[in-house]
C-alpha positions as a Markdown table, in Angstrom:
| # | Residue | x | y | z |
|---|---|---|---|---|
| 1 | Met | 23.1 | 72.1 | -11.6 |
| 2 | Pro | 26.2 | 70.4 | -11.4 |
| 3 | Pro | 26.0 | 66.5 | -11.1 |
| 4 | Ser | 25.7 | 65.2 | -7.4 |
| 5 | Gln | 29.3 | 64.8 | -5.8 |
| 6 | Phe | 28.0 | 61.4 | -4.7 |
| 7 | Ser | 26.8 | 59.8 | -8.0 |
| 8 | His | 29.6 | 57.5 | -7.9 |
| 9 | Ile | 28.0 | 55.6 | -4.6 |
| 10 | Asn | 27.1 | 51.9 | -5.2 |
| 11 | Met | 23.8 | 51.7 | -3.1 |
| 12 | Leu | 24.0 | 47.8 | -3.1 |
| 13 | Cys | 22.6 | 46.7 | 0.3 |
| 14 | Pro | 21.2 | 50.1 | 1.9 |
| 15 | Leu | 20.3 | 49.4 | 5.8 |
| 16 | Phe | 16.9 | 50.9 | 7.3 |
| 17 | Ile | 17.5 | 52.1 | 11.0 |
| 18 | Pro | 14.8 | 53.8 | 12.6 |
| 19 | Gly | 15.0 | 57.5 | 13.2 |
| 20 | Asn | 13.7 | 57.5 | 16.6 |
| 21 | Arg | 15.7 | 54.6 | 18.1 |
| 22 | Ser | 19.3 | 56.4 | 19.2 |
| 23 | Glu | 20.1 | 52.8 | 20.7 |
| 24 | Met | 20.1 | 51.4 | 17.2 |
| 25 | Leu | 21.5 | 54.2 | 15.2 |
| 26 | Ala | 24.5 | 53.9 | 17.8 |
| 27 | Lys | 25.1 | 50.6 | 16.9 |
| 28 | Ala | 25.1 | 51.3 | 13.4 |
| 29 | Gly | 28.9 | 50.7 | 13.3 |
| 30 | Arg | 28.6 | 47.2 | 14.0 |
| 31 | Tyr | 27.0 | 46.2 | 10.5 |
| 32 | Ser | 28.6 | 46.5 | 7.0 |
| 33 | Pro | 25.8 | 47.6 | 4.3 |
| 34 | Ser | 26.6 | 49.9 | 1.7 |
| 35 | Ala | 24.9 | 52.8 | 3.2 |
| 36 | Tyr | 22.9 | 53.9 | 6.5 |
| 37 | Ile | 19.3 | 54.9 | 5.8 |
| 38 | Pro | 17.8 | 56.6 | 9.4 |
| 39 | Asp | 14.1 | 56.3 | 8.8 |
| 40 | Leu | 12.0 | 59.8 | 9.6 |
| 41 | Glu | 9.1 | 58.1 | 7.4 |
| 42 | Asp | 7.2 | 54.6 | 8.2 |
| 43 | Ser | 9.0 | 53.4 | 11.1 |
| 44 | Val | 8.1 | 56.2 | 13.1 |
| 45 | Pro | 4.9 | 57.1 | 14.7 |
| 46 | Leu | 3.3 | 60.3 | 13.6 |
| 47 | Ala | 3.4 | 61.2 | 17.1 |
| 48 | Asn | 7.5 | 60.6 | 17.4 |
| 49 | Lys | 8.5 | 62.2 | 14.2 |
| 50 | Glu | 9.8 | 65.2 | 16.0 |
| 51 | Glu | 11.7 | 63.2 | 18.2 |
| 52 | Ala | 12.9 | 61.4 | 15.1 |
| 53 | Arg | 14.1 | 64.4 | 13.5 |
| 54 | Glu | 16.3 | 65.4 | 16.8 |
| 55 | Val | 17.1 | 61.8 | 17.5 |
| 56 | Thr | 18.7 | 61.5 | 13.9 |
| 57 | Ala | 20.6 | 65.0 | 13.5 |
| 58 | Asp | 22.2 | 64.0 | 16.6 |
| 59 | Ala | 23.4 | 60.5 | 15.4 |
| 60 | Leu | 24.8 | 62.1 | 12.0 |
| 61 | Pro | 28.0 | 63.3 | 12.8 |
| 62 | Ser | 28.7 | 59.8 | 14.3 |
| 63 | Leu | 27.5 | 58.0 | 11.6 |
| 64 | Ser | 29.0 | 59.7 | 9.3 |
| 65 | Thr | 32.7 | 58.5 | 10.6 |
| 66 | Ile | 31.6 | 55.1 | 9.9 |
| 67 | Gly | 32.8 | 55.3 | 6.5 |
| 68 | Lys | 29.4 | 54.8 | 4.8 |
| 69 | Pro | 27.1 | 57.0 | 3.0 |
| 70 | Val | 24.2 | 58.0 | 5.1 |
| 71 | Val | 21.0 | 58.7 | 3.5 |
| 72 | Pro | 18.1 | 60.0 | 5.6 |
| 73 | Arg | 14.4 | 59.3 | 4.4 |
| 74 | Val | 12.6 | 61.9 | 4.9 |
| 75 | Asn | 8.7 | 62.0 | 5.0 |
| 76 | Ser | 6.7 | 62.7 | 1.7 |
| 77 | Leu | 5.6 | 66.0 | 0.7 |
| 78 | Ser | 1.8 | 65.0 | 1.1 |
| 79 | Thr | 2.5 | 65.1 | 5.2 |
| 80 | Gly | 3.8 | 68.6 | 5.1 |
| 81 | Leu | 6.5 | 67.4 | 7.2 |
| 82 | Thr | 9.5 | 67.4 | 4.5 |
| 83 | Glu | 10.6 | 70.5 | 5.0 |
| 84 | Asp | 10.8 | 70.5 | 8.8 |
| 85 | Asp | 12.7 | 67.0 | 8.0 |
| 86 | Leu | 15.2 | 68.2 | 5.7 |
| 87 | Glu | 16.3 | 71.5 | 8.0 |
| 88 | Ala | 17.1 | 68.8 | 10.2 |
| 89 | Val | 19.7 | 66.5 | 8.4 |
| 90 | Val | 20.8 | 68.9 | 5.7 |
| 91 | Gly | 24.3 | 70.1 | 6.3 |
| 92 | Lys | 25.3 | 67.3 | 8.8 |
| 93 | Phe | 27.2 | 64.5 | 7.0 |
| 94 | Ile | 24.8 | 63.2 | 4.5 |
| 95 | Ala | 25.5 | 62.0 | 0.8 |
| 96 | Gly | 21.4 | 62.7 | 0.2 |
| 97 | Ile | 18.0 | 62.1 | 1.4 |
| 98 | Ser | 15.4 | 59.5 | 0.2 |
| 99 | Ile | 11.9 | 60.6 | 0.0 |
| 100 | Gly | 8.7 | 58.4 | -0.6 |
| 101 | Lys | 5.5 | 58.4 | -2.5 |
| 102 | Val | 6.9 | 60.6 | -5.3 |
| 103 | Asn | 4.1 | 61.0 | -7.9 |
| 104 | Gly | 6.1 | 62.9 | -10.7 |
| 105 | Gly | 9.1 | 65.0 | -11.8 |
| 106 | Gly | 7.4 | 68.1 | -10.0 |
| 107 | Asp | 7.8 | 66.7 | -6.5 |
| 108 | Ile | 11.3 | 66.3 | -7.4 |
| 109 | Ser | 11.5 | 69.8 | -8.7 |
| 110 | Val | 9.7 | 70.8 | -5.1 |
| 111 | Val | 12.4 | 69.0 | -3.3 |
| 112 | Asp | 15.4 | 70.1 | -5.4 |
| 113 | Glu | 14.3 | 73.7 | -4.4 |
| 114 | Met | 14.1 | 73.1 | -1.1 |
| 115 | Leu | 17.6 | 71.4 | -1.0 |
| 116 | Thr | 19.2 | 74.1 | -2.8 |
| 117 | Gly | 17.9 | 76.9 | -0.4 |
| 118 | Leu | 19.2 | 74.7 | 2.4 |
| 119 | Glu | 22.6 | 74.1 | 0.8 |
| 120 | Arg | 23.2 | 77.5 | 0.5 |
| 121 | Ser | 22.3 | 78.5 | 3.8 |
| 122 | Thr | 24.6 | 75.8 | 5.2 |
| 123 | Gly | 27.2 | 76.5 | 3.0 |
| 124 | Leu | 27.4 | 73.8 | 1.2 |
| 125 | Glu | 27.9 | 73.2 | -2.7 |
| 126 | Val | 24.8 | 73.3 | -4.7 |
| 127 | Gly | 24.1 | 70.0 | -6.3 |
| 128 | Ser | 26.1 | 68.3 | -3.6 |
| 129 | Val | 23.1 | 66.3 | -1.8 |
| 130 | Gly | 21.4 | 63.8 | -3.9 |
| 131 | Ile | 18.0 | 62.5 | -3.7 |
| 132 | Leu | 16.7 | 58.9 | -3.8 |
| 133 | Pro | 12.9 | 58.8 | -4.5 |
| 134 | Trp | 10.9 | 55.8 | -3.8 |
| 135 | Leu | 8.3 | 54.9 | -6.8 |
| 136 | Glu | 5.5 | 53.3 | -4.7 |
| 137 | Met | 2.5 | 54.9 | -6.1 |
| 138 | Ala | 0.8 | 53.7 | -9.4 |
| 139 | Ser | 1.2 | 57.6 | -10.6 |
| 140 | Ala | 5.0 | 56.9 | -10.2 |
| 141 | Ile | 5.1 | 54.1 | -11.9 |
| 142 | Val | 3.6 | 55.8 | -15.1 |
| 143 | Asn | 6.1 | 58.7 | -14.6 |
| 144 | Ala | 8.9 | 56.2 | -13.6 |
| 145 | Tyr | 11.4 | 58.0 | -16.5 |
| 146 | Glu | 10.4 | 61.7 | -16.1 |
| 147 | Ile | 11.1 | 61.1 | -12.2 |
| 148 | Cys | 14.4 | 59.5 | -13.0 |
| 149 | Val | 15.7 | 62.3 | -15.0 |
| 150 | Ser | 13.9 | 65.2 | -13.6 |
| 151 | Ser | 17.2 | 66.0 | -11.4 |
| 152 | Asp | 20.9 | 65.7 | -11.6 |
| 153 | Arg | 20.6 | 64.9 | -8.1 |
| 154 | Val | 18.4 | 61.8 | -8.7 |
| 155 | Arg | 21.2 | 58.8 | -9.2 |
| 156 | Trp | 19.3 | 55.8 | -7.6 |
| 157 | Val | 15.4 | 55.2 | -7.1 |
| 158 | Ala | 13.8 | 52.7 | -5.0 |
| 159 | Phe | 10.7 | 50.8 | -6.0 |
| 160 | Gly | 8.1 | 50.2 | -3.0 |
| 161 | Ala | 6.2 | 47.2 | -3.1 |
| 162 | Glu | 4.1 | 47.9 | 0.1 |
| 163 | Asp | 2.8 | 51.4 | -0.8 |
| 164 | Tyr | 2.2 | 50.1 | -4.3 |
| 165 | Ser | 0.1 | 47.2 | -3.3 |
| 166 | Ala | -1.9 | 49.5 | -1.2 |
| 167 | Asp | -2.5 | 52.1 | -3.7 |
| 168 | Met | -3.4 | 49.3 | -6.3 |
| 169 | Gly | -5.6 | 47.5 | -3.9 |
| 170 | Ile | -3.9 | 44.4 | -4.1 |
| 171 | Ser | -2.2 | 41.7 | -1.9 |
| 172 | Arg | 1.4 | 41.2 | -1.4 |
| 173 | Ser | 2.9 | 37.7 | -1.2 |
| 174 | Val | 3.1 | 38.1 | 2.6 |
| 175 | Asp | -0.5 | 38.6 | 2.9 |
| 176 | Val | -1.3 | 35.0 | 1.3 |
| 177 | Val | -2.7 | 32.6 | 4.0 |
| 178 | Ser | -3.3 | 28.9 | 3.9 |
| 179 | Gly | -6.2 | 28.1 | 1.8 |
| 180 | Asp | -5.8 | 30.9 | -0.9 |
| 181 | Thr | -6.2 | 29.6 | -4.4 |
| 182 | Glu | -2.8 | 31.0 | -5.6 |
| 183 | Thr | 0.5 | 30.2 | -3.9 |
| 184 | Ala | 2.6 | 33.0 | -2.5 |
| 185 | Glu | 5.3 | 33.0 | -5.1 |
| 186 | Glu | 2.8 | 33.1 | -8.0 |
| 187 | Tyr | 0.5 | 35.8 | -6.3 |
| 188 | Gly | 3.2 | 37.8 | -5.4 |
| 189 | Glu | 5.3 | 37.9 | -8.2 |
| 190 | Ala | 2.3 | 38.4 | -10.7 |
| 191 | Ser | 0.9 | 41.2 | -8.8 |
| 192 | Leu | 4.2 | 43.1 | -8.6 |
| 193 | Leu | 6.2 | 42.2 | -11.9 |
| 194 | Tyr | 5.0 | 45.0 | -14.3 |
| 195 | Ala | 5.5 | 47.8 | -11.8 |
| 196 | Arg | 9.0 | 46.1 | -10.7 |
| 197 | Ser | 10.0 | 45.9 | -14.2 |
| 198 | Ala | 9.0 | 49.2 | -15.4 |
| 199 | Val | 11.4 | 51.1 | -12.8 |
| 200 | Ala | 14.5 | 49.0 | -13.5 |
| 201 | Val | 13.6 | 49.6 | -17.2 |
| 202 | Ala | 13.3 | 53.6 | -16.6 |
| 203 | Ala | 16.1 | 53.7 | -14.3 |
| 204 | Arg | 18.5 | 52.1 | -17.0 |
| 205 | Ala | 17.3 | 54.4 | -19.6 |
| 206 | Ala | 18.3 | 57.5 | -17.4 |
| 207 | Asp | 21.4 | 55.6 | -16.2 |
| 208 | Val | 20.3 | 55.8 | -12.6 |
| 209 | Glu | 20.9 | 52.6 | -10.1 |
| 210 | Ala | 17.3 | 50.8 | -9.6 |
| 211 | Leu | 17.3 | 49.4 | -5.9 |
| 212 | Asp | 14.5 | 47.2 | -5.3 |
| 213 | Thr | 12.0 | 47.0 | -2.1 |
| 214 | Pro | 12.8 | 45.6 | 1.1 |
| 215 | Tyr | 11.9 | 41.8 | 2.1 |
| 216 | Val | 9.6 | 42.3 | 5.2 |
| 217 | Lys | 10.0 | 38.8 | 6.5 |
| 218 | Phe | 13.2 | 39.3 | 7.6 |
| 219 | Arg | 13.9 | 35.8 | 9.0 |
| 220 | Asp | 13.0 | 34.1 | 6.0 |
| 221 | Glu | 16.5 | 33.6 | 4.3 |
| 222 | Glu | 15.4 | 31.7 | 1.1 |
| 223 | Gly | 12.6 | 34.0 | 0.6 |
| 224 | Leu | 15.0 | 37.1 | 0.4 |
| 225 | Arg | 17.4 | 35.2 | -1.8 |
| 226 | Arg | 14.6 | 34.3 | -4.3 |
| 227 | Glu | 13.0 | 37.8 | -4.2 |
| 228 | Ala | 16.6 | 39.5 | -4.4 |
| 229 | Gly | 17.5 | 37.1 | -7.2 |
| 230 | Leu | 14.4 | 38.0 | -9.4 |
| 231 | Ala | 15.3 | 41.8 | -8.8 |
| 232 | Arg | 18.7 | 41.2 | -10.0 |
| 233 | Arg | 17.6 | 39.4 | -13.2 |
| 234 | Leu | 15.2 | 42.5 | -13.8 |
| 235 | Gly | 18.1 | 44.9 | -13.7 |
| 236 | Tyr | 18.0 | 46.1 | -10.3 |
| 237 | Arg | 21.6 | 47.1 | -8.9 |
| 238 | Gly | 20.6 | 46.4 | -5.2 |
| 239 | Lys | 18.1 | 45.7 | -2.5 |
| 240 | Phe | 17.1 | 47.5 | 0.8 |
| 241 | Ala | 17.7 | 45.6 | 4.5 |
| 242 | Ile | 15.7 | 46.0 | 7.1 |
| 243 | His | 17.3 | 44.0 | 9.5 |
| 244 | Pro | 21.2 | 43.5 | 9.7 |
| 245 | Ala | 21.0 | 39.8 | 9.0 |
| 246 | Gln | 19.7 | 40.4 | 5.5 |
| 247 | Ile | 22.9 | 42.3 | 4.3 |
| 248 | Lys | 25.0 | 39.4 | 3.9 |
| 249 | Ile | 22.3 | 37.7 | 1.7 |
| 250 | Ile | 21.5 | 40.9 | -0.4 |
| 251 | Asp | 25.2 | 41.2 | -0.8 |
| 252 | Ser | 26.1 | 37.6 | -2.0 |
| 253 | Val | 23.0 | 37.9 | -4.6 |
| 254 | Phe | 23.9 | 41.2 | -6.2 |
| 255 | Ser | 27.8 | 40.6 | -6.3 |
| 256 | Pro | 29.2 | 38.4 | -9.0 |
| 257 | Thr | 30.5 | 34.9 | -8.4 |
| 258 | Glu | 33.9 | 33.7 | -8.8 |
| 259 | Gln | 32.2 | 31.5 | -11.6 |
| 260 | Glu | 30.8 | 34.8 | -13.3 |
| 261 | Ile | 34.3 | 36.8 | -12.9 |
| 262 | Glu | 36.1 | 33.7 | -14.4 |
| 263 | Arg | 33.7 | 33.1 | -17.3 |
| 264 | Ala | 33.7 | 37.0 | -18.1 |
| 265 | Arg | 36.9 | 37.3 | -18.1 |
| 266 | Arg | 37.6 | 34.3 | -20.1 |
| 267 | Val | 34.9 | 35.6 | -22.9 |
| 268 | Leu | 36.6 | 38.6 | -23.1 |
| 269 | Asp | 39.9 | 37.1 | -23.7 |
| 270 | Ala | 38.5 | 34.8 | -26.3 |
| 271 | Ala | 36.8 | 38.4 | -28.0 |
| 272 | Arg | 40.1 | 39.8 | -28.2 |
| 273 | Ala | 41.7 | 37.1 | -29.7 |
| 274 | Ala | 38.8 | 36.7 | -32.5 |
| 275 | Glu | 39.2 | 40.7 | -32.8 |
| 276 | Ile | 43.1 | 40.0 | -33.7 |
| 277 | Glu | 42.3 | 37.5 | -36.1 |
| 278 | Gly | 39.5 | 39.9 | -37.8 |
| 279 | Arg | 36.4 | 38.0 | -36.9 |
| 280 | Gly | 33.0 | 39.5 | -35.2 |
| 281 | Ser | 31.9 | 36.1 | -33.4 |
| 282 | Leu | 33.3 | 33.0 | -32.2 |
| 283 | Ser | 32.5 | 30.4 | -30.1 |
| 284 | Leu | 33.0 | 29.5 | -26.5 |
| 285 | Asp | 32.0 | 26.6 | -24.4 |
| 286 | Gly | 29.5 | 25.9 | -27.4 |
| 287 | Glu | 27.9 | 29.3 | -26.9 |
| 288 | Met | 28.1 | 31.9 | -29.8 |
| 289 | Val | 30.0 | 35.0 | -28.5 |
| 290 | Asp | 29.0 | 38.4 | -29.9 |
| 291 | Ala | 29.0 | 42.0 | -29.2 |
| 292 | Pro | 26.1 | 41.7 | -26.8 |
| 293 | Val | 27.5 | 38.7 | -24.8 |
| 294 | Val | 30.9 | 40.8 | -24.6 |
| 295 | Ala | 29.2 | 43.7 | -23.2 |
| 296 | Arg | 27.7 | 41.3 | -20.7 |
| 297 | Ala | 30.8 | 40.0 | -19.3 |
| 298 | Lys | 32.0 | 43.8 | -19.4 |
| 299 | Asn | 29.1 | 44.4 | -17.3 |
| 300 | Val | 29.9 | 41.5 | -14.9 |
| 301 | Leu | 33.3 | 43.0 | -14.2 |
| 302 | Ala | 32.5 | 46.3 | -13.5 |
| 303 | Arg | 30.0 | 45.2 | -10.7 |
| 304 | Ala | 33.0 | 43.4 | -9.5 |
| 305 | Gly | 35.2 | 46.3 | -9.6 |
| 306 | Ile | 37.4 | 44.9 | -11.8 |
| 307 | Asp | 39.3 | 46.6 | -14.4 |
| 308 | Glu | 39.4 | 44.6 | -18.0 |
């Protein structure tokens, strides 16, 4: 199967929009996320699933004209709703689909087969619709690398903290109340750190972009900044927004600062000069600069979209 034509898309800050809310989908162009995620899953009550399919399908042609990738999130395979969801959105101007509660590579194979059939029936190139799976169950964390390499359609993976916590029977920082022994930061970070790290490492090994779980306290700007900063340090390339007010913060955290860009340029300039002089390492501002430091500098410029 050929690689997805959408593999180049940077999903730094995708914005969730409830798939049954036509008025919110109509206002999507007012905001500037990296992508739109019309949601047919968690934000839609069971009684409104069919309505959400119709509303989302009607909104897709308009959404596609905004110039941002559109990646609807469909219901998981365990619900029995996936195929109907895919039929409603495939062939209507989408860059890919997102699907939750993936357990292993076998689940991706099932979705891949569904997409192939729909692409053929709608006249799309086979392999043109990407897959963004959510790794949010214990089984998915254990099988993270297998999921990431299970199909060329998989170019991004998402860590889902809410369902992961429920599956593990643990609480999140948002569940901590006054009087608990642990602070919100200690309790929340410790309970998620292994799974969060495992997804980021597996994604990097598979050359797939890792996207961090939404921050549900959408009015807590500092909390969002801290959690996004942690995700970036762990190797995530972006984070989902559930409210337009979160977009600017997420974008700022995951985008290199002017200082980082300037530092990266200085490192590369110094490394080139050292190479001319036949030296493999050098000192810059009191720090030894060798091959790994140069590689990190190149990563910074690549994230900023700057040619070396």
